[in-house]
C-alpha positions in Angstrom: 136.7 134.1 131.5 135.5 130.5 130.4 132.5 130.3 127.9 130.2 127.8 127.6 128.8 126.9 123.9 124.8 126.0 124.3 124.3 123.8 120.9 120.7 123.7 120.1 118.2 120.6 120.9 120.3 120.1 124.6 118.9 117.3 126.4 117.1 118.3 129.6 119.2 115.9 132.6 118.2 114.9 135.9 120.1 115.9 140.0 121.5 111.7 138.7 122.5 112.4 135.5 120.0 110.7 133.2 118.7 112.2 130.3 114.6 113.1 129.7 113.5 109.1 127.5 111.9 110.0 124.1 108.6 107.9 123.4 110.2 105.8 121.5 112.8 105.4 123.7 109.6 104.0 126.5 108.5 102.6 123.2 111.5 99.5 123.9 111.0 98.8 127.6 107.7 98.2 127.2 108.2 96.4 124.6 111.1 94.9 125.8 108.8 94.1 129.0 106.2 91.9 127.2 109.5 89.6 126.1 109.5 88.4 129.5 112.7 91.2 130.2 113.6 92.3 134.0 113.7 95.9 135.2 116.8 95.8 136.1 118.0 93.8 132.3 116.1 96.0 131.0 117.4 99.6 132.9 121.1 99.1 131.6 120.5 97.8 127.9 118.8 101.2 128.0 121.6 103.3 130.3 119.4 104.1 132.5 118.0 103.5 136.7 115.7 101.4 137.6 113.7 102.9 138.6 113.0 105.0 135.7 111.9 101.8 134.0 109.7 100.4 136.7 107.7 103.7 136.4 106.7 104.1 132.8 107.0 99.9 132.5 103.4 100.9 135.5 101.8 103.2 133.4 101.7 101.8 130.6 103.4 104.8 128.5 104.4 107.9 128.3 103.4 110.0 131.9 102.9 113.0 131.4 104.1 115.8 133.7 102.4 116.1 137.4 104.0 118.9 140.1 103.5 118.4 143.3 100.8 118.8 144.7 101.5 120.7 148.4 100.3 123.3 150.7 100.2 127.0 150.2 102.2 129.4 152.8 98.7 131.0 152.7 96.3 127.6 153.4 93.7 127.8 155.6 93.5 131.8 156.1 91.3 133.0 153.0 88.4 133.6 155.4 90.4 135.7 157.5 90.4 140.2 157.4 93.0 142.3 159.0 91.2 143.2 162.7 91.4 138.9 162.7 94.8 138.6 162.2 
């Protein structure tokens, strides 16, 4: 059986293989954008997708994690009792 070695500080990566950007990377994105660089050029320089750069530039810095708001399975059934079901 093949054993995998776990190293300290392994970075999180998304399904596309992108590594989560550090605050230093985000600061570099904003600095390069202020210098007049385009989103795609910044993305090539930092090794990420231009959509990633666009999101950080639009947010003006590091974005806080926000989980998506999805409807719950039992939403709308709060007032129902066993006799009403």
